[in-house]
C-alpha positions in Angstrom: 79.3 99.5 79.9 78.4 102.5 82.0 75.7 104.9 80.7 74.6 108.3 81.9 71.8 110.5 80.9 72.1 114.1 82.3 69.2 116.5 81.9 69.2 120.2 82.8 66.2 122.5 82.0 66.3 126.3 82.5 63.8 127.3 79.8 60.1 126.6 80.2 57.4 127.8 77.7 54.7 128.2 80.3 56.3 127.8 83.8 58.8 130.1 85.5 62.3 129.8 84.0 65.2 128.6 86.1 68.8 129.7 86.1 71.1 127.0 87.4 69.9 123.7 86.0 71.9 123.7 82.8 75.0 124.7 84.7 74.3 121.9 87.1 74.0 119.4 84.2 77.3 120.3 82.8 79.0 120.3 86.2 77.7 116.7 86.8 78.9 115.7 83.3 82.4 117.1 84.1 82.5 115.2 87.4 81.4 111.8 86.3 82.9 111.5 82.8 86.4 110.6 84.0 87.9 109.2 87.2 90.5 111.4 89.0 93.3 109.6 87.2 91.9 110.6 83.8 90.5 107.1 82.9 87.0 107.0 81.4 84.2 106.4 83.9 81.0 107.2 82.0 82.2 107.4 78.4 80.3 110.1 76.4 77.4 110.8 78.8 74.4 112.1 77.0 73.6 115.6 78.0 70.2 117.2 77.2 69.6 120.8 78.1 66.7 123.2 77.7 68.1 126.7 77.3 65.7 128.6 75.1 62.5 128.3 73.0 64.6 126.9 70.2 66.6 124.5 72.3 64.1 122.9 74.6 63.4 119.5 76.2 60.0 118.2 75.3 58.2 115.5 77.3 58.4 113.2 74.3 62.2 113.6 73.9 62.8 113.3 77.7 60.8 110.1 77.9 62.4 108.6 74.9 65.9 109.4 76.2 65.0 107.8 79.6 63.7 104.7 77.7 66.9 104.4 75.8 69.0 104.8 78.9 67.4 101.8 80.6 67.0 99.7 77.4 69.9 97.3 77.8 72.0 95.4 80.3 74.6 97.9 81.0 76.7 97.7 84.2 75.2 101.0 85.4 72.6 103.3 84.0 72.6 106.7 85.7 69.9 109.3 85.3 70.3 112.9 86.5 67.6 115.5 86.2 67.7 119.2 87.2 64.6 121.3 86.6 61.1 121.9 87.8 59.3 119.1 89.7 55.5 118.9 90.4 53.4 116.9 92.7 49.6 116.3 93.0 47.3 113.6 94.4 48.1 111.3 91.5 51.9 111.4 92.0 54.9 113.4 91.0 56.3 114.7 87.6 59.5 116.0 86.1 58.5 119.1 84.1 59.7 119.3 80.5 60.1 122.6 78.7 56.7 122.2 77.1 54.9 121.5 80.4 51.9 123.7 80.9 50.4 122.6 84.3 53.1 120.4 85.7 51.1 117.2 85.6 51.8 117.0 81.9 55.5 116.3 82.4 57.2 113.0 82.7 55.4 111.1 85.5 57.8 109.7 88.1 55.7 106.5 87.9 56.7 106.2 84.2 60.4 106.8 85.2 60.2 104.1 87.8 58.5 101.7 85.4 61.4 102.0 83.0 64.0 101.7 85.7 62.4 98.8 87.6 62.0 96.8 84.4 65.5 97.5 83.1 68.0 94.7 82.7 70.9 97.1 83.7 72.6 95.7 86.7 72.6 99.0 88.6 70.0 101.8 88.0 70.8 105.1 89.7 68.3 108.0 89.7 69.4 111.4 90.9 66.8 114.2 90.9 67.4 117.8 91.8 63.8 119.1 91.6 61.1 120.1 93.9 59.1 117.3 95.6 61.4 114.7 94.0 61.4 112.6 97.2 58.1 111.1 96.2 59.8 109.0 93.4 59.6 105.3 94.0 56.8 105.6 96.6 54.0 103.1 96.4 50.7 104.5 95.0 48.8 102.3 97.4 50.7 102.3 100.7 51.9 105.4 102.4 55.5 105.3 103.5 56.4 102.3 101.3 58.8 102.4 98.4 58.5 100.1 95.5 61.9 99.7 93.8 63.3 96.6 92.1 66.6 94.9 92.7 69.6 97.1 91.7 67.8 100.5 91.9 69.1 103.4 93.9 67.4 106.8 94.2 68.9 110.0 95.6 66.8 113.2 95.5 67.3 116.8 96.6 64.3 117.0 98.8 61.3 115.2 100.3 57.9 115.0 98.6 56.8 118.1 100.5 59.8 120.3 99.9 61.3 122.6 97.3 64.8 122.2 96.0 66.8 125.4 96.4 69.6 127.2 94.5 72.8 128.4 96.1 72.7 132.1 97.2 73.0 134.2 94.1 71.6 131.5 91.9 73.5 129.7 89.1 73.6 126.3 90.8 71.5 124.0 92.9 72.4 123.5 96.6 71.9 119.7 96.2 73.9 119.4 93.0 76.7 121.6 94.2 77.1 119.1 97.1 76.7 116.1 94.8 79.5 117.4 92.5 81.6 118.0 95.6 81.0 114.4 96.7 81.9 113.1 93.2 85.1 115.1 93.2 86.4 113.3 96.3 84.6 114.6 99.4 82.7 111.3 99.6 85.5 108.9 98.7 86.4 106.1 101.0 90.0 105.1 101.8 90.4 103.2 98.5 88.9 106.1 96.5 85.5 104.7 95.7 82.5 107.1 95.8 79.3 105.2 96.3 75.7 106.4 96.3 75.6 105.8 100.1 78.7 107.9 100.7 77.3 110.6 98.4 74.1 110.7 100.4 76.0 110.8 103.7 78.1 113.8 102.5 75.0 115.7 101.3 72.9 115.0 104.3 75.6 116.2 106.7 76.4 119.3 104.6 72.8 120.4 104.3 72.4 121.0 108.1 71.6 124.7 107.8 69.2 124.3 104.9 65.5 123.5 105.1 65.5 120.8 102.4 66.5 117.3 103.2 67.8 114.8 100.7 66.1 111.4 100.3 67.9 108.1 99.7 66.2 104.8 98.7 68.0 101.7 97.6 67.5 98.0 96.9 71.0 96.7 96.3 73.2 94.0 97.8 76.4 96.0 97.3 76.9 99.6 96.3 78.4 100.4 92.9 81.2 102.9 92.7 80.0 106.1 90.9 83.6 107.4 90.4 87.1 106.7 91.5 88.9 109.6 93.3 92.4 109.9 94.5 92.5 107.9 97.7 93.6 109.8 100.9 96.1 107.0 101.6 98.1 104.7 99.4 97.0 101.2 98.8 100.4 99.9 100.0 100.0 101.7 103.3 96.4 100.4 103.7 97.5 96.8 103.0 100.3 97.2 105.6 97.8 97.5 108.4 98.0 93.8 109.2 101.8 94.0 109.1 102.0 96.7 111.7 99.1 95.4 113.8 99.1 91.6 114.1 95.5 91.7 115.4 92.7 94.2 115.2 93.0 94.9 119.0 96.8 95.0 119.1 98.6 97.8 121.0 101.7 98.8 119.1 104.4 99.8 121.7 106.3 102.9 120.8 109.5 104.5 122.2 111.7 107.5 121.4 113.5 105.6 118.6 110.3 105.9 116.5 110.4 109.8 116.5 113.0 111.4 114.2 112.7 114.9 115.8 114.6 115.9 119.0 114.8 119.0 121.1 118.3 120.1 122.1 117.7 118.8 125.6 116.7 115.4 124.3 119.7 115.3 122.1 121.9 115.8 125.1 120.1 113.2 127.2 121.8 109.8 127.0 118.7 108.1 128.3 116.6 109.1 125.3 116.9 106.5 122.6 118.3 107.9 119.3 116.1 107.6 116.1 116.1 104.2 114.5 115.7 104.3 110.7 113.5 101.2 110.6 111.3 102.5 113.4 111.1 106.1 112.0 109.9 104.6 108.7 107.2 102.7 110.5 106.3 105.8 112.5 105.8 107.8 109.2 103.3 105.2 108.1 101.5 105.4 111.5 101.3 109.2 111.2 99.6 108.7 107.8 97.1 106.3 109.5 96.4 109.0 112.1 95.5 111.5 109.4 92.8 109.3 108.0 91.5 108.2 111.5 92.8 104.6 111.3 95.1 104.9 114.3 95.2 106.9 117.5 97.7 107.3 120.4 96.9 105.6 123.7 97.0 107.9 126.8 98.8 110.6 124.9 97.5 113.7 123.1 99.6 113.2 119.9 101.7 110.5 118.4 104.9 112.5 119.2 104.1 112.3 122.9 103.2 108.6 122.6 106.7 107.9 121.1 108.7 110.2 123.4 106.9 108.9 126.5 107.2 105.2 125.4 103.4 104.7 125.2 101.5 102.9 122.5 99.0 103.4 119.6 96.0 101.3 118.5 93.5 101.0 115.7 90.4 103.1 115.8 87.0 101.5 115.0 87.5 102.6 111.4 91.0 101.2 111.5 89.7 97.8 112.8 87.2 97.8 109.9 89.8 98.2 107.3 92.1 95.8 109.1 89.4 93.1 108.7 89.0 93.9 105.0 92.8 93.6 104.5 93.0 90.4 106.5 90.2 88.8 104.4 91.9 89.8 101.2 89.2 92.2 100.2 91.6 95.1 99.8 
């Protein structure tokens, strides 16, 4: 069982209203509810939004919803929050619609207490709020995080930073990148999108922005947040060990691998004609090149490597996936 609680709060009774958090919440729901092939991923995620004085998210309702999320032994319990955040000398808070001063919201210490004590196998906390990077920090030791086994935290900014909206408003910078990652930008070659790959995508993409994402985790292996369409077929990936008998093998090429010929090459009897078996192999090698698994040796492109009878080899990434295939892990 995979559970998700998604919260977006634009309306505040006493604090400044926001404009993009509700949009962000529904964007996250749309991204995680199903995998790219249409299969259910997080069935019926619970979405709570604060849009007006008559539809608000109180601290009491927010805390109870978080408690229910972490109440059982689900495979994964994912909590996403977009809204105001607050920090003071006693810790950080997620501001509910009825917050007055900020420190009367849901304390991040309470959130972590519920997550750390949960029997869920994987607890994922994603916060798009100001100062959210303080979550999970020890109250006694500076620079030390206190998170139990199976907990992963990804936040929009550090403890000292604000979380910004995209130019023009309507969406958070962090959440826009988070959704982009879920929709496939952070997928590995088998289509899995993990918290680690999501963080890497966001961190690299936030270069021009002042805010920096924060990532904390205490897991043995990453859980997949969503399955995207893989950039290469599983059959091609598993064929790595067929085309390359060892991870450091140099695959010798010749003109018979390349199906295309210039008029001069067609007239040259010394240029080997295309071989259907070799051209089929070459097509797979070209697909490997597109996802950085293979590179030509001493040639600018694979076409040159074939026509000049040079070779190709696995990249470092290619060797990594070769090892996974050879061990039966893919």
